[in-house]
BAMAR-137612 format. One line per field, with one value per residue: residue in three letters; x, y, z negated of N, C-alpha, C, O, CB in turn. Coordinates in steps of 0.2 Angstrom, whole numbers, plus 5000, padded with zeros to 4 digits. Atoms other than C-alpha are relative to their C-alpha. Glycine has a CB too. Layout:
! residues N
type c(Ala  ...) .
n_xx c(X  ...) .
n_yy c(Y  ...) .
n_zz c(Z  ...) .
ca_xx c(X  ...) .
ca_yy c(Y  ...) .
ca_zz c(Z  ...) .
c_xx c(X  ...) .
c_yy c(Y  ...) .
c_zz c(Z  ...) .
o_xx c(X  ...) .
o_yy c(Y  ...) .
o_zz c(Z  ...) .
cb_xx c(X  ...) .
cb_yy c(Y  ...) .
cb_zz c(Z  ...) .
***
This chain:
! residues 231
type c(Unk  Unk  Unk  Unk  Unk  Unk  Unk  Unk  Unk  Unk  Unk  Unk  Unk  Unk  Unk  Unk  Unk  Unk  Unk  Unk  Unk  Unk  Unk  Unk  Unk  Unk  Unk  Unk  Unk  Unk  Unk  Unk  Unk  Unk  Unk  Unk  Unk  Unk  Unk  Unk  Unk  Unk  Unk  Unk  Unk  Unk  Unk  Unk  Unk  Unk  Unk  Unk  Unk  Unk  Unk  Unk  Unk  Unk  Unk  Unk  Unk  Unk  Unk  Unk  Unk  Unk  Unk  Unk  Unk  Unk  Unk  Unk  Unk  Unk  Unk  Unk  Unk  Unk  Unk  Unk  Unk  Unk  Unk  Unk  Unk  Unk  Unk  Unk  Unk  Unk  Unk  Unk  Unk  Unk  Unk  Unk  Unk  Unk  Unk  Unk  Unk  Unk  Unk  Unk  Unk  Unk  Unk  Unk  Unk  Unk  Unk  Unk  Unk  Unk  Unk  Unk  Unk  Unk  Unk  Unk  Unk  Unk  Unk  Unk  Unk  Unk  Unk  Unk  Unk  Unk  Unk  Unk  Unk  Unk  Unk  Unk  Unk  Unk  Unk  Unk  Unk  Unk  Unk  Unk  Unk  Unk  Unk  Unk  Unk  Unk  Unk  Unk  Unk  Unk  Unk  Unk  Unk  Unk  Unk  Unk  Unk  Unk  Unk  Unk  Unk  Unk  Unk  Unk  Unk  Unk  Unk  Unk  Unk  Unk  Unk  Unk  Unk  Unk  Unk  Unk  Unk  Unk  Unk  Unk  Unk  Unk  Unk  Unk  Unk  Unk  Unk  Unk  Unk  Unk  Unk  Unk  Unk  Unk  Unk  Unk  Unk  Unk  Unk  Unk  Unk  Unk  Unk  Unk  Unk  Unk  Unk  Unk  Unk  Unk  Unk  Unk  Unk  Unk  Unk  Unk  Unk  Unk  Unk  Unk  Unk  Unk  Unk  Unk  Unk  Unk  Unk) .
n_xx c(5006  5004  5006  4997  4999  5004  5007  4996  4999  5007  5006  4996  4999  4994  4993  4997  4995  4995  4996  5000  4997  4993  4996  4996  4994  4995  4997  5003  5001  5004  5004  5005  5008  5002  4999  5008  5004  5004  5006  5001  5007  5003  4995  4998  5000  4993  4993  4999  4994  5000  4996  5001  5002  4997  5003  4999  5005  4997  5008  5001  5002  5004  4995  4999  5000  5005  5004  4999  4993  5000  5003  4996  4997  5003  5002  4992  4999  5005  4997  4992  4998  5003  4995  4992  4999  5005  5004  4996  5001  5000  4995  5001  4997  5007  4995  5003  4998  5004  5004  5007  5006  5005  5001  5000  5004  5009  5005  4999  4993  4996  5005  4997  4992  5004  5001  4998  4995  4993  5002  5002  4997  4997  4998  4998  5007  5006  5006  5009  5006  4998  5007  5002  4995  5001  4994  4993  4994  4999  4997  4995  4999  4997  5004  5005  5004  5008  4999  4995  4995  4998  4995  5001  4990  4995  4995  5003  4994  4995  4997  5005  4999  5006  4998  4993  4998  4998  5001  4998  5006  4999  4995  5004  5002  5003  5004  5002  5002  4992  4997  4999  4993  4999  4997  4995  5004  4994  5001  5007  4999  4999  5004  5004  4997  4999  5006  5001  4996  5003  5006  4998  4997  5004  5001  5000  5002  5007  5001  4996  5001  5007  5000  5000  4993  4996  4997  4993  4998  5005  4997  4990  4998  5004  4997  4993  4999  5004  4996  4996  5003  5001  4995) .
n_yy c(5004  5005  5000  5005  4998  4997  5007  5004  4996  5001  5003  5000  4995  4994  5003  5006  4994  4997  5006  5003  4995  4999  5006  4995  4994  5008  4996  4995  4990  4995  4995  4995  5003  4997  5004  5001  5004  4996  5005  5000  4999  5006  5002  5006  4999  5000  4993  4996  5000  4994  4994  4996  4995  4995  4994  5001  5000  5000  4996  4998  4991  4998  4995  4991  4998  4997  5007  5003  5002  5008  5003  5002  5005  5006  5002  5002  5008  5004  5001  5000  5008  5006  4999  5004  5007  5005  5001  4996  5000  4993  4999  4993  4997  4995  4996  4999  5007  5006  4998  5000  5001  5000  5005  5001  5009  5001  5004  4998  5000  5009  5003  4996  5004  5007  4997  4997  5003  4999  5009  4998  4994  5001  4993  4997  4996  5001  5001  5001  5002  5007  5004  4997  4999  5005  5005  5002  4994  4998  4992  5002  4994  4999  4999  4997  4995  4998  4993  4997  4994  4995  5002  4996  5000  4995  5000  5005  5002  4998  5002  5000  5004  5004  5002  5002  5002  4994  5001  4995  5001  5005  5006  5005  5003  5005  4997  5003  4999  4998  4994  5000  4998  4997  5004  4999  5003  5004  5008  5004  5004  5007  4999  5007  5005  5001  5002  5008  5004  4999  5003  5006  5001  4999  5007  5005  4997  4999  5007  5002  4998  5002  5007  5003  5001  4995  5000  4996  5004  4999  4991  4999  5005  4995  4994  5003  5000  4992  4997  5003  4999  4992  4997) .
n_zz c(5005  4998  5003  5005  5006  5005  5003  5003  5005  5003  5005  5004  5005  5000  5003  4997  4995  5005  5000  4991  4998  5004  4999  4991  5001  5003  5005  5003  5000  4994  5004  4997  5002  5008  5006  5004  5000  4998  5001  4992  5000  4999  5004  4997  4994  4998  5000  4994  4997  4995  4999  5007  4998  5007  5002  5010  5004  5004  5001  5009  5000  4992  4996  4999  4994  4997  4998  4994  5002  5003  4994  4993  5003  5003  4993  4998  5004  4999  4991  4996  5004  4995  4994  4999  4996  5007  5004  5004  5008  5005  5007  5004  5007  5005  5007  5007  5004  5003  5003  4995  5000  4996  4995  4992  4994  5003  4994  4995  4996  5001  4994  4993  4998  4997  4993  4996  5000  5003  5003  5006  5003  5005  5002  5007  5003  5003  4998  5002  4995  4999  4996  4995  4994  4995  5001  4994  4999  5007  5001  5006  5003  5005  5008  5001  5003  4998  4996  4992  5004  4995  4996  4994  4995  5002  4993  4999  4997  5004  5001  5007  5006  5005  5004  4999  4992  4990  4993  4996  4993  4995  5006  5002  5008  5000  5006  5001  5009  5004  5001  4994  4998  4993  4997  4994  4991  4997  5001  4998  4996  5004  5005  4999  5003  5007  5004  5000  5004  5005  5002  5000  5006  5006  5002  5005  5006  5000  4997  5004  5007  5000  4998  5005  5003  4999  5007  5000  4994  4993  5000  4998  4995  4995  4999  4995  4994  4996  5000  4993  4992  4997  4995) .
ca_xx c(5121  5116  5098  5106  5114  5101  5087  5101  5103  5086  5081  5097  5099  5110  5121  5124  5130  5139  5148  5150  5157  5172  5175  5175  5188  5196  5200  5190  5186  5172  5163  5149  5133  5123  5126  5110  5097  5084  5066  5059  5039  5038  5050  5048  5046  5064  5079  5076  5090  5094  5102  5101  5088  5095  5086  5087  5073  5069  5051  5055  5054  5044  5054  5061  5060  5046  5029  5032  5051  5046  5032  5043  5056  5045  5038  5057  5058  5045  5053  5070  5064  5052  5068  5086  5091  5079  5080  5080  5080  5075  5088  5082  5091  5079  5092  5083  5093  5093  5079  5067  5049  5040  5034  5038  5032  5013  5002  5003  5021  5025  5009  5015  5035  5028  5019  5034  5044  5056  5058  5057  5064  5079  5081  5086  5068  5052  5038  5017  5002  5010  4993  4990  5005  5005  5013  5028  5037  5046  5053  5068  5069  5075  5059  5040  5029  5011  5016  5022  5027  5034  5041  5048  5063  5078  5092  5088  5103  5115  5126  5116  5119  5109  5114  5134  5133  5139  5127  5130  5115  5117  5126  5121  5111  5106  5094  5084  5077  5095  5101  5109  5125  5133  5140  5156  5154  5173  5166  5149  5157  5162  5150  5137  5151  5154  5137  5136  5152  5148  5132  5141  5154  5142  5133  5146  5145  5128  5125  5137  5130  5111  5116  5115  5130  5137  5151  5168  5176  5162  5166  5186  5183  5169  5179  5195  5186  5176  5191  5200  5185  5185  5202) .
ca_yy c(5700  5683  5679  5662  5671  5683  5667  5660  5676  5678  5662  5663  5675  5692  5683  5667  5683  5692  5675  5670  5687  5684  5666  5676  5688  5672  5684  5691  5709  5715  5729  5734  5729  5738  5739  5737  5730  5735  5728  5721  5723  5706  5696  5679  5685  5681  5695  5708  5711  5725  5740  5753  5770  5783  5797  5807  5811  5822  5827  5831  5851  5858  5862  5881  5881  5887  5873  5872  5868  5853  5849  5847  5838  5825  5822  5821  5807  5798  5799  5793  5779  5771  5773  5764  5746  5731  5723  5738  5744  5759  5766  5780  5791  5799  5815  5816  5799  5794  5805  5799  5803  5803  5788  5787  5769  5766  5757  5770  5774  5755  5751  5767  5758  5741  5749  5755  5737  5741  5723  5734  5747  5750  5765  5771  5779  5776  5764  5761  5754  5736  5727  5737  5738  5726  5709  5705  5722  5721  5738  5735  5750  5758  5760  5759  5774  5782  5799  5806  5822  5835  5822  5829  5826  5834  5825  5813  5801  5804  5796  5790  5781  5766  5762  5764  5757  5770  5767  5774  5775  5759  5749  5731  5727  5712  5715  5704  5705  5705  5720  5723  5724  5731  5719  5723  5723  5714  5696  5695  5685  5672  5676  5661  5649  5655  5654  5636  5631  5641  5632  5613  5617  5623  5606  5596  5606  5605  5587  5580  5589  5582  5565  5553  5550  5566  5569  5579  5566  5568  5587  5586  5574  5586  5601  5595  5591  5609  5617  5607  5610  5629  5630) .
ca_zz c(5274  5284  5282  5273  5261  5257  5254  5245  5233  5231  5224  5210  5195  5194  5182  5193  5208  5194  5194  5211  5214  5202  5210  5229  5221  5212  5197  5182  5180  5192  5184  5194  5184  5170  5153  5139  5140  5154  5157  5172  5174  5182  5171  5179  5198  5208  5208  5221  5234  5245  5252  5238  5245  5231  5222  5205  5196  5182  5170  5151  5159  5174  5189  5190  5210  5222  5221  5240  5237  5226  5239  5253  5244  5237  5257  5261  5246  5253  5272  5267  5254  5271  5282  5284  5285  5274  5265  5253  5234  5227  5215  5205  5192  5179  5172  5159  5151  5137  5133  5148  5147  5165  5172  5189  5193  5190  5201  5212  5216  5213  5229  5241  5238  5242  5257  5263  5264  5249  5239  5222  5211  5199  5189  5170  5169  5164  5170  5166  5173  5168  5170  5187  5198  5213  5213  5223  5219  5202  5194  5182  5171  5156  5145  5144  5142  5144  5154  5170  5160  5174  5187  5200  5216  5210  5225  5237  5244  5232  5224  5207  5188  5180  5164  5168  5185  5202  5216  5231  5247  5257  5241  5241  5225  5218  5201  5189  5169  5165  5171  5189  5200  5215  5228  5235  5254  5254  5246  5255  5270  5256  5244  5250  5247  5231  5225  5229  5223  5207  5205  5209  5195  5182  5184  5179  5161  5162  5169  5155  5140  5145  5146  5130  5119  5122  5109  5109  5120  5135  5131  5134  5150  5157  5155  5162  5177  5178  5175  5190  5202  5199  5205) .
c_xx c(4997  4992  5000  5000  4995  4994  5004  5002  4993  4997  5007  4998  5003  5005  5004  5004  5005  5007  5004  5004  5007  5004  5001  5006  5006  5006  4993  5001  4994  4995  4994  4995  4998  5004  4994  4998  4993  4991  4996  4991  4997  5006  5002  5000  5009  5004  4997  5008  5000  5003  4999  4999  5003  4995  5002  4991  4998  4991  5000  4999  4996  5007  5000  4998  4992  4995  5001  5008  4999  4994  5003  5004  4997  4996  5006  5003  4999  5003  5005  4999  4996  5006  5004  4998  4996  5005  5003  4998  4998  5001  4998  5002  4995  5008  4999  5004  5002  4993  4994  4992  4993  5001  4998  4997  4995  4999  4999  5004  5001  4994  5003  5009  4998  4997  5004  5006  5004  4996  4999  5004  5006  5001  5000  4992  4997  4993  4992  4996  5002  4994  4997  5003  5000  5003  5005  5003  5002  5003  5004  5001  5002  4994  4993  4995  4993  5001  5005  5003  5000  5005  5000  5008  5005  5004  4995  5006  5007  5001  4997  5005  4994  5003  5008  5001  4998  4995  4999  4994  5005  5005  4996  4999  4996  4997  4995  4997  5008  5003  5000  5008  5001  5005  5006  5000  5007  4998  4994  5001  5000  4996  4995  5005  5002  4995  4998  5005  5002  4995  5001  5004  4997  4997  5004  5001  4993  4997  5003  4998  4991  5000  5001  5006  5005  5004  5007  5004  4997  5002  5004  4999  4997  5005  5007  4995  4995  5005  5005  4995  4998  5009  5003) .
c_yy c(4994  4997  4992  5000  5005  4995  4998  5006  5001  4995  4998  5008  5005  4997  4993  5006  5003  4993  4999  5006  4999  4993  5003  5003  4996  5004  5000  5007  5004  5001  5004  4997  5006  4998  5001  4998  5002  4993  4999  4999  4994  4993  4992  5003  4999  5009  5004  5003  5004  5005  5006  5006  5003  5005  5002  5005  5004  5003  5003  5008  5001  5003  5008  5001  5000  4992  4999  4997  4991  4995  4997  4995  4994  4997  4998  4993  4994  4998  4996  4993  4994  5000  4995  4992  4998  4996  5008  5001  5006  5002  5008  5003  5003  5004  5002  4995  5003  5002  4999  5000  5000  4995  4999  4997  5000  4996  5006  5003  4995  4997  5006  4995  4992  5002  5000  4994  4999  4992  5004  5007  5000  5007  4997  5002  4996  4995  4997  4997  4992  4994  5001  4999  4995  4995  5001  5007  5001  5006  4996  5006  5000  5001  5000  5007  5002  5006  5001  5007  5005  4997  5003  4997  5003  4997  4992  4995  5000  4995  5000  4994  4997  4999  4997  4999  5006  4996  5005  4997  4996  4993  4993  4997  4995  5003  4995  5002  5001  5007  5000  5002  5002  4997  5002  4999  4996  4993  4999  4996  4995  4999  4993  4995  5001  5001  4992  4997  5001  4995  4991  5001  5000  4991  4994  5002  4996  4992  4995  5001  4998  4993  4995  4998  5006  5003  5005  4997  5002  5006  5001  4998  5005  5005  5001  5000  5007  5005  4999  5003  5007  5005  4997) .
c_zz c(5006  4996  4993  4992  4996  4997  4994  4992  4999  4995  4993  4997  5000  4998  5003  5006  4996  5000  5003  5001  4997  5002  5007  4997  4998  4992  4996  5000  5001  4994  4999  4999  4992  4994  4999  5004  5005  4999  5005  5000  5004  4998  5004  5007  5001  5000  5007  5003  5004  4998  4997  5006  4993  5000  4994  4997  4993  4998  4994  5002  5007  5004  5000  5009  5003  5000  5008  5002  4998  5004  5004  4998  4999  5006  5002  4996  5004  5008  5002  4995  5007  5005  4998  5000  4992  5002  4995  4994  4999  4993  5000  4995  4996  4998  4995  4994  4995  4998  5007  4998  5004  5005  5007  5005  4996  5005  5006  5005  5002  5010  5007  5000  5006  5006  5003  5004  4996  4995  4991  4997  4993  4997  4992  5000  4997  5004  4997  5004  4999  5005  5007  5006  5002  4998  5006  4999  4993  5000  4994  4999  4994  4995  5004  4998  5004  5006  5003  4997  5006  5005  5005  5005  4999  5006  5003  5004  4998  4995  4991  4994  4999  4995  5001  5008  5007  5005  5005  5007  5005  4995  5002  4995  4998  4992  4999  4992  4999  5003  5011  5003  5008  5004  5004  5007  5002  4998  5002  5005  4996  4992  5000  4996  4991  4995  4998  4998  4990  4996  5000  4992  4995  4998  4996  4991  4999  4999  4993  4992  4998  5000  4992  4997  5001  4994  5004  5005  5008  5000  5004  5008  5005  5000  5003  5006  5002  5001  5008  5006  5002  5003  5005) .
o_xx c(4993  4991  4997  4998  4994  4990  5001  5003  4991  4992  5006  4994  5008  5011  5009  5010  5011  5013  5010  5010  5012  5009  5007  5011  5012  5011  4988  5006  4994  4992  4992  4992  5002  5007  4990  5001  4990  4989  4994  4990  4991  5007  5007  5006  5013  5001  4996  5013  4994  5005  4994  5003  5003  4992  5004  4988  5001  4987  4996  4995  4997  5011  4995  4995  4988  4997  5000  5009  5001  4995  5002  5002  4999  4994  5007  5006  5002  5002  5007  5003  4997  5003  5002  4992  4995  5008  5009  4994  5002  4998  4999  5000  4990  5012  5002  5003  5003  4989  4991  4990  4987  5006  4993  4995  4995  5003  4999  5003  5004  4996  5005  5010  4998  5001  5003  5009  5008  4991  4995  5007  5005  5003  4998  4991  4999  4990  4993  4997  5000  4995  4993  5000  4999  5007  5005  5008  4999  5005  5002  5004  5002  4996  4993  4996  4992  4997  5011  5009  4994  5011  4995  5014  5004  5003  4991  5007  5012  4996  4996  5009  4989  5009  5009  5005  4993  4996  4997  4993  5010  5008  4990  5003  4991  4999  4992  4997  5009  5005  4995  5012  4997  5011  5005  4998  5007  5001  4991  4995  4997  4996  4995  5003  5004  4996  4996  5005  5005  4995  4998  5002  4998  4998  5002  5000  4993  4994  4998  4999  4988  4995  5006  5010  5011  5002  5008  5005  5000  5005  5002  5002  5000  5008  5009  4996  4993  5003  5007  4997  4995  5010  5006) .
o_yy c(4997  4996  4992  4998  5005  4997  4998  5003  5000  4997  4992  5013  5002  4997  4992  5005  5003  4995  4999  5004  5001  4992  5004  5003  4997  5002  5000  5009  5010  4998  5008  4993  5009  4993  5004  4995  5006  4988  5004  4994  4994  4990  4989  5001  5001  5014  5001  5004  5004  5006  5008  5007  5000  5007  4998  5009  5002  5005  5006  5011  4997  5007  5012  5007  4996  4987  4993  4994  4986  4989  4991  4989  4989  4992  4992  4989  4990  4992  4995  4988  4988  4999  4991  4989  5000  4995  5010  4997  5010  5000  5012  5000  5005  5002  5006  4996  5009  4997  5004  4996  4999  4994  4999  4997  5002  4994  5003  5004  4994  4994  5003  4993  4991  5001  4998  4995  4995  4990  5001  5011  4996  5012  4992  5002  4991  4999  4994  4995  4988  4990  4998  4998  4990  4996  5005  5008  5005  5008  4993  5010  4995  5003  5003  5008  5000  5006  5000  5008  5005  4999  5006  4995  5009  5000  4988  4998  5000  4991  5004  4990  5000  4999  4991  5001  5009  4991  5011  4991  4998  4988  4994  4993  4993  5008  4992  5008  5006  5010  4999  5006  5002  4997  5004  4994  4994  4989  4995  4993  4990  4995  4989  4993  4996  5002  4989  4992  4997  4992  4987  4998  4995  4988  4990  4996  4991  4989  4992  4997  5000  4990  4997  4996  5004  5006  5006  5000  5004  5008  5003  5002  5006  5006  5006  5005  5009  5010  5003  5006  5010  5011  5001) .
o_zz c(5009  4990  4988  4987  4989  4992  4989  4987  4993  4991  4991  4999  5001  5000  5002  5006  4998  4999  5001  5003  5000  4999  5009  5001  4999  4990  4999  5001  4999  4990  4995  5003  4988  4993  5002  5009  5002  4995  5007  4996  5006  5002  5004  5008  4996  5000  5012  5000  5007  4993  4999  5011  4988  5005  4990  5001  4988  5002  4991  4998  5011  5002  5001  5010  5001  5002  5009  5007  5000  5004  5006  4999  5002  5005  5004  4998  5005  5010  5007  4994  5008  5011  4993  5002  4986  5007  4995  4992  5001  4988  5004  4990  4999  4994  4991  4988  4995  4995  5008  4994  5002  5009  5009  5011  4990  5010  5011  5011  5007  5014  5012  5005  5012  5011  5009  5009  4997  4993  4988  5000  4989  5001  4990  4994  4994  5008  4991  5010  5003  5010  5009  5011  4998  4994  5011  5003  4989  5005  4989  5003  4991  4989  5010  4992  5010  5011  5003  4999  5008  5006  5007  5003  5002  5011  5000  5010  5001  4993  4987  4996  4998  4997  5001  5012  5009  5007  5004  5010  5007  4997  5002  4992  5001  4989  5003  4991  4995  4999  5015  5001  5012  5001  5010  5009  5008  5002  4999  5006  4997  4987  4995  4991  4987  4990  4993  4994  4986  4990  4996  4988  4991  4993  4992  4988  4996  4994  4991  4988  4993  5002  4989  5001  5001  4989  5010  5010  5012  5006  5010  5013  5010  5006  5006  5009  5008  5005  5013  5011  5007  5005  5009) .
cb_xx c(4991  5005  4995  5005  5006  4997  4998  5006  5005  4997  4996  5008  5001  5000  4999  4994  4994  4995  4998  4992  4997  4999  4995  4994  4998  5007  5004  4999  5005  4995  5004  5001  5000  4993  5004  4995  4999  5004  4996  5004  4997  4999  4997  4995  4996  5001  5010  4995  5002  4994  5000  5010  4993  5009  4994  5011  5001  5007  4992  5009  5007  4991  4998  5011  5006  5003  4991  4997  5003  4998  4996  5004  5003  4994  4997  5005  4996  4991  5001  5009  4994  4991  5003  5006  5010  4991  5001  5000  5007  4993  5010  4995  5006  4994  5004  4992  5005  5004  5001  4999  5001  4999  4997  5005  5005  4995  4990  4997  5005  4995  4989  5001  5006  4993  4997  5002  5003  5002  5010  5001  4995  5005  4993  5006  4996  4998  5002  4997  5000  5001  4993  4998  5007  5001  4997  4997  4997  5005  4994  5007  4996  5005  5001  4999  5004  4995  5000  4994  5009  5004  5000  5000  5000  5003  5011  4992  4999  4998  5006  4989  5002  4996  4996  5002  4995  5011  4994  5010  4997  5006  5001  5000  4996  5004  4995  5004  4996  5008  5008  4995  5005  5002  4995  5004  4998  5007  5002  4995  5005  5009  4996  4999  5007  5004  4995  4998  5006  4998  4993  5005  5005  4993  5000  5006  5000  4996  5007  5007  5002  4997  5007  4995  5003  4995  5002  5004  4998  4991  5005  5008  4998  4991  5000  5005  4998  4994  5004  5000  4994  4997  5004) .
cb_yy c(5006  4996  4998  4998  5003  5006  4992  4999  5006  5000  4991  4999  4998  5007  4997  4995  5006  5001  4995  4999  5007  5000  4992  5008  5008  4997  5006  4998  5003  4994  5004  5003  4987  4999  5002  5006  4998  5003  5002  4992  5007  5001  5001  4994  5007  4995  4997  5007  4994  5003  5001  5001  5000  5003  5001  5008  4995  5005  4993  5000  5006  5006  4998  5003  4996  5004  5002  5006  5006  4999  5004  5005  5003  5001  5007  5007  4999  5003  5006  5009  4999  5002  5007  5001  4995  4997  4993  5006  4998  5003  4997  5000  5005  4995  5006  4999  4995  4997  5007  4992  5003  5006  4996  4999  4990  5008  4997  5001  5002  4991  5002  5012  4997  4996  5005  5006  5000  5011  4992  4992  5004  4995  5007  5007  5004  5006  4997  5005  5004  4998  5000  5005  5002  5000  4991  4998  5008  4996  5007  4996  5002  5004  5009  4997  5005  5003  5005  5002  4998  5008  4995  5010  5001  5001  4998  5002  5003  5008  5004  4996  5003  4992  4997  4994  4992  4999  4996  5000  5009  5005  5002  4997  5004  4993  5008  4995  4992  4993  4998  5005  4995  5009  4997  4997  5007  5002  4997  5005  5002  4998  5007  4998  4999  5003  5003  4996  5000  5006  5002  4998  5002  5007  4997  4997  5008  5005  4998  5003  5010  5004  4999  4995  4993  5004  4990  5000  4994  4998  5003  4992  4992  5003  5003  4991  4994  5003  4999  4990  4995  5005  5003) .
cb_zz c(4996  5000  5008  5001  5000  5004  5006  5006  5002  5004  5005  5002  4996  4997  4992  5003  5004  4993  5000  5007  4999  4992  4999  5004  4994  5010  5002  4996  5005  5009  4999  5007  4997  4999  4995  4999  4994  5009  4995  5005  5002  5008  4990  4999  5003  5008  5002  4999  5001  5002  5006  4992  5003  4999  5000  4995  5000  4999  5000  4994  4999  5000  5006  4998  5004  5010  4997  5004  4994  4993  5003  5004  4994  4994  5006  4996  4993  5000  5004  4998  4989  5003  5001  4992  5004  5001  4997  5002  4995  5001  5002  4998  5001  4991  5002  5000  5004  4994  4996  5004  4997  5002  4997  5002  5001  4999  4997  5001  4997  4986  4997  4997  4990  4994  5000  4997  5003  4996  5001  4995  4998  5000  5003  4998  5007  4999  5003  5000  5009  4991  4996  4999  5000  5005  5000  5009  5004  4996  4997  5000  5001  5000  4993  4997  4999  4992  4997  5010  4998  4997  5002  4997  5007  4991  4999  5003  5007  4997  5003  5003  4994  5003  4999  4995  5002  5006  4999  5001  5005  5008  4990  5003  4997  5001  5002  5001  4995  5001  4995  5000  4997  4999  5002  4999  5009  4997  4992  5003  5003  4998  5001  5009  5006  4997  5004  5008  5004  5001  5005  5006  4999  5003  5006  5003  5001  5009  5008  5002  4999  5005  5006  5000  5002  5003  4995  4992  4999  4999  4994  4993  5000  4997  4994  4998  5003  4995  4993  5001  5001  4991  4997) .
***
């Protein structure tokens, strides 16, 4: 991922990158995206982009392992999140889904992860402390709730599932208030050009639709130019 591609992806929303992947692939059918409505702690912030650092948690029931095992795994989790290539995104599956109750993401944990230099979090789980979490670290979550329950780390660095989207350790993730996508490695060399082409072709329709006198004839002409530009 080049610096220019990273800057471009941070400047556009996730639907734009989702569409641009299809431009780069030359076909429709890309399906590595979340399903359903997710919530953002900072909906007006830009997208979070980075390589996935994955883990699984649970909170409905108390852990059954020895306390020293749980404590050691929690510290191993933080060591894992603090390491690895940058930029990074924390991707955590709550295995209690769809009955998640444990808000792992609040003021303290967000502050820790932001301090590690992570871009943000993607989770199917719960967030809280929405008025107190530090700025500049969006959490894209499945729900909002008040309690941490019996939250504890179950796995580190394994494949996770977030709203129907599978994420492996090291996958390149793009997420915002719309949800998230995993970017296929094979499109990365062509993705910057694909995003730029997508935005240029969309302007054909958007500019025509906002001009005075826009009617069905103007639409037909603009749509014809739009389709020609896409091929």
